[in-house]
N, C-alpha and C positions, 0 to 999 in steps of 0.2 A: 503493499499499500504506499501511496504517497504520503509525505510529512503532512501535508495539508489535509488530507483525508483522516489521518490519525488524530491529528489536532481537532478537526471538525467533529468527529465522533466523540472524543473525550469531553469537549466542551459542551457538546449537545446533551450527553449523559448527565454531565454534571449540573448543568441548567435545570434539567428535568428533575433529577433527583432532588436537588436543593429546594424547587419549588414544591415537591411533594412533601418534603420534610417540614418546610416552614408552614405549609397550608394544613397539613394533617397531624404529623407526629410531634412536630416541635421540639425534637430532641437536639441536644448539642450538634453542631454541624458535621463534625468528624463522624460521629456515631451514626447520625442519620443517613448520610451519603453511603457510608461502608454497608449499612443494612440494606438500603435499598439496591445498592450494586450486587450485593450477595443474593438477594431475592430474584433479582433480574438474571443473574448468572444460572440460578437453578431452574428459572423458568424456561430459560434457552435450551435446556436439557429434556424438557417434556416433548412427548411426540405431537406436537401441534403442527398443523399443515402451513402455517404462514412464519414459522420460526426458522426453518432450516437455513435459509439464505442469511438472515441476520445472525445466527449462531455462527456461520462460517465467516461472516465479515469480522465479528468481534474476535474470534479465534485467531483471524489472520492478523488483527491490530495487535493483539497481545504478543503474537510471535514476532512482529516487527519492532516491538519496542524492547530495548535494553534497559530495564528497570534500574539496574545497578547503575549505568552510566547516566541515564536521565535524572536519577534522584542524587547520587552521591556528587555527581560533576555537574549538576544542572540546578535542580529545584532547591537543594539543601542550602547552598548560599543564600538565596533569596528569603527563604523561610526563617533561617537562623538570625539574619540581619533585621528582619521584620519583628521577630520576637525581642531581640535583644534591644531594639530602638525605644520600647516602651518598659525597660527595666530601670528601676531607680539604682543608680551606681552606688550612691551613698549607703542605702540599705544593703545592697549586695556586698559592700565592703565590709559591713558589720558582721556578716555571716561568711567572711572569706574562708576562714579556717574550717569551718564545717563543711562548706561546699566543696572545698578542695579536698578534704579527706574522703567524703562520699564519693566524689567523681573519680577518685583515683584508686585509693585503697578499697573502697566499697564496690567499685566496679570490678577490679581484679579479682577480689575475693569471692564476689558472685560469680564470676566467670570460672573460677577453679572449682566452686562447689557445685555449680551445675554440670560441669565437665565430668567430674566424679560420679555424680548421681546418674547422669544420662548414660555413661558407660555401662554402670550396673544395670540400669533400665533395659538397655538394648541387648545386653547379654542374656538377660532373664526371659526377655520375649523372643530372642532368637534373630534379631536383626542384624545384618552384617556391616556393623559401623565400626571401624577402627578407632583406637583411643585418640589418634591426632585429629579425628574429625568430630569426636566429642569434645575436644578442646576448641575446635573452631565453633561448635554450636553453642558452647558457654560463653564465647567472646561476643558472638552476634546477638545472642539473646539477652545479655546482661545489661546492656545499656537502656536507660529510659529514654523514650523518644521525645525530644522537644516539641515536635509537630503536634503529636497527640496530647502531651501534657498540658502545654500553654493553651491549646483550645479549650480542653476540659476545665482546666482551672479557672477560667473566666466565670464559670457559673458555680463553683464549689464554695466560695466565699470563705475560704480558710483564713485563719489568722494571718496577718501581714507577714510576720517573721517566718512562719511555717511556709506560706506560699513561696516566700523567697528562696527557702532551702531548697524547695522540690523544683522551682524554676531555674535556679542556679546550677543545681546538680545536673538537671536534664539538658541544659545548654552546653555543658562542658563534658560530660561523662561520654558523650558519642566520640569526640576526638580520641580519647583514650581508648575506647573499644576498637575504633576502626584501626588504629596503629598496632594494637594487640592482634587483631584479626588478621591483618596483612602478613605481620611477621610469621604466624602460624601457617597461613595459607602457603607463603613461601616454602616452608617446612615440609607441608604436606604434599605439594605437587613435585617434590624431589629435586628442587633446584639447589640453591646454598641452604646450608642448615646452619642458622644463626644461634649462637649460644645465648645463654640467659643473660650474660653480661651485655651482649651486642644488642638483645631485646630491650634491655633496661636503657641502654645508652640511646637507642632509636626512639624510645619512648620519651625520654627527658629532652632529646633534640627537637622532637615535634612539638612537644608541650610549651617548652620555653621559647623555641623558635617561633611558634604560633602566636604567643603573647606578644613578644617583641615586635614580630611584623604587624599584627594587629594594631598595636600602639602606633607605630610609625605611619601606616595607612590611613588609620583614623585620624591621626594628627594632621596629615597633608589634606585630607578631605575637609576637616574642619577649618583650616586655613583658607581654603577655597570657598567654602561657604560663607565665612565671616566677610569676604571680599566682594560679594554680590548681594543685590536685593531681588533678583529674579527667581522666582519659584521654580520656573522651568528649568533654570541651570542648577538649582540646588537638587532638584529631583533627579536631573541627569547625573550630577556628582555622586549622589548617593547610589544610584543604580549602577554606575561604573565601579564604585567601591564593592558592592555586593557581587558583581559578576567578575570584573577583572581582578579584583583583589583575590578573590577565591581562587581563580585560575592561576594567578602568580603565585600564590601561597603554596599551590600543589606542586608546581613545578620546581619551587625552591626547597622542596622536601621538608616542609614545615606543616603542622596542622592546620589546614584550611578552615575547617570548622570553628576551631579556637580562634584563629585569627579574625574571621567574620564576626564572631560574637564579640571580641574585644573591641573591634571597630565600631560596631553597632552601639555598643554601651557608650563609648565616648561621644558619638553623634547624638544619641538619645539624651544623654546627660548635660554635657557642656554646650551641645548645640542648642539646646532648649533655654538655657540660661544666657548665653552671651552672643550666639551667633545668628539666631533665626527670629524674625519677628513674629508676632502672634498670627497674623493672617497667612503667612507663608508656612508657618508650623502647623496650621490646620489642614492645609493643602497637602504638606508632606505626610502627615499622618494618615489623610484620607488616600493618598496614593499608596502606600505601604499596606494599609489595612485592606485595600482591594487586592494588591498583589497577594498578601497573605491568604485572603479568603479563596481566591481563584486557585492558587496553587495546592491549598489544602484540599479543595473540593476534587481536582484532578487527581490527587495522590491517593485519597481514600476510595474514590471510584475504581481506580487502579487496583488497590488491594481487594476491593469487594469482587472485581472481575476475575481474580486470580483463581476463583473457585473452579473456573472452567479448565485450569491446567494443572492442578494438583492431583496427585495419585491417591486414591482410597481404598484401603483393605482394612479388613479386622484388626491385624497386627498393628497398622499405622494408626488407626483410630484409637485402639488401646494406649499405644506410646504417646500420642497427642493429649489424650486425657490425663494420663499420669504425669506428663511434662508440665502441665499447669501447676499443680501443687508443688512440683519439684522446683520451679523457677520462683514461686511465690516464698517458698521456705529458704532457698538460697538468698533471696532479696531480704528477707526478714533478719537473717543471721548477720549479713554483710552490713545491714543498717544497725541492728542492736548493740553488736559489739563495740563499733566506734563510739557510738553515742554513749555507752556506759562508761567508756574511758574518758570521754570529754566532759561527761557530768562532774568530774571532780573540779574542774575549772570554771564551768559555765552552766547556766540554768537553760532548760529546754522546756518547750510548751507540754502541756498534758497531752498525752495520746500521740507523741511525735513519732513513735516507731510504727504503730499501726498505720498511720496515715501516710507516712512516706512509704511504707511497704506496698499498701494498696494503691496509693497515687502514683506509683512508678510504672507507667503504662509502656507497653512495647508498641511499634508502629512500623513507620516506613523504612527506617535504618535496618532493622532486623530483616525485613523481606528483601531489601535491595542486597543485603550482604549475603543471604543465604542463595540468592540467585545468581551471585558472583562465583559460587563453587562450581568446580568442573562438572561437566554434563555426565550423567550416569545414575546408577541405582542408588548410591549413596546420597548424592544431590537430591534426588527426588523424595528420598526418606526424610531428610532434614528439612526441605521445603514444606512438605506436608505437617510435620511436627511444629515447625515454626509457624505456620499459618494457624493452627489450633491455639498456640499460645497468644498470638496477637489478636486474634478475633476475640478470644476470652477477655483479653486484656482491655481492649477499646470497648467492646459491647457491655460486659458484665462490670468490670471494675470501674470503667468510664461512667456508666449509669448510677453506680453505688456510692462514688468517693464522695459526692455531696451529701447524702445522707449521713456517711459515717463521719465526716467533718461536723455535721450538726449535732449527731449523737455524742461525740466526743467533748465538744463544747458545752453541750448542756450538762453532761456528767462533771466537767470541771466547774461549772457554776454551782451545782448541787454541793460539790465537795467544799468549795469556798464558803457557800452559805452555812453548812454545817460547821466548818471550823470557826466561822465567825460567831455562831451561836454559842458553841462550847467555850470560846474565849470569854463572851460577854457574862455567861454563868459562872 
């Protein structure tokens, strides 16, 4: 299919599903779009006389799209920049050590726990997945997806400090996970065999290099914005920063996701206070909100349509269902242990561990990474299991994180009231 035809189909599906969700279900955008896309994909597989041609067109479209390339080297830079643009840098700085710990040690710890648990799971079920691919599965499924998290958190109304922890971690941990995944993939395909030290050095280079590169690019863009009053030029500068900055960072072998997040934080915080007037600021916000909404819609429609290409069997369904509590347990442990250690020097909100655990949604990053695995039986197995985890994460966790936040807040208020009553007596 031609590129224009692919884009036409994706935008068309996104528009229709967005309208249906807004008109009838009124779910958070990511959840509603993915749900409608999944239902549509399932309907295409029914023996209805008017569907075969459309099913063939959609299947051909999915075959034509390299989701790994489209997401990791296309959409992700725009989505991360749009998300970081509205984050309060001062509040983020207050939580910097918590976010840094969760995004690095928490992500690596979760990856290792999932790797070991999935290896035992695959061995028990009889699925032929070598341990190195279990490590890859742990790396690709451990990061929380900023695209899914930021969209859902808009409705959850979590306490500001807690929301900042979830948002900050999700913006940074994907860069850590991508570097870890790529190092393991190099080992899995039999090219060079990096040592643990080499991997740690690469991880440090990518993270530190990404931060420094983002600071430089963000500062340059900020100086350009300060010296113009044209909102068209300012939008063009930010668009170039998200697109060209991401591409240059990738070629410079530093973490492009982290670089774009840092640049977006600089523009969003300092640009609002010293570089952009109020009228221009509204236009800039409106533009990036539109970019965010459109790309989010396309991404989650694509994830929903992937139902058409995953392999389904009894063993894979069982493995996918067991992988869901496995990833949640690994997430809980990787959150609970660091927070328990940090409680010695800082105070955390009530219910921080369950909310961070349940609010750590998986999404497009996990799907894009699993699709980058070599074609074959192992890749098909991990794609199906990843799909189970992502669908559960977005649909079930995404719909219930709001009630969980409210329940934890209500319990905290009752505990405070009881403590106050006991003190007064």
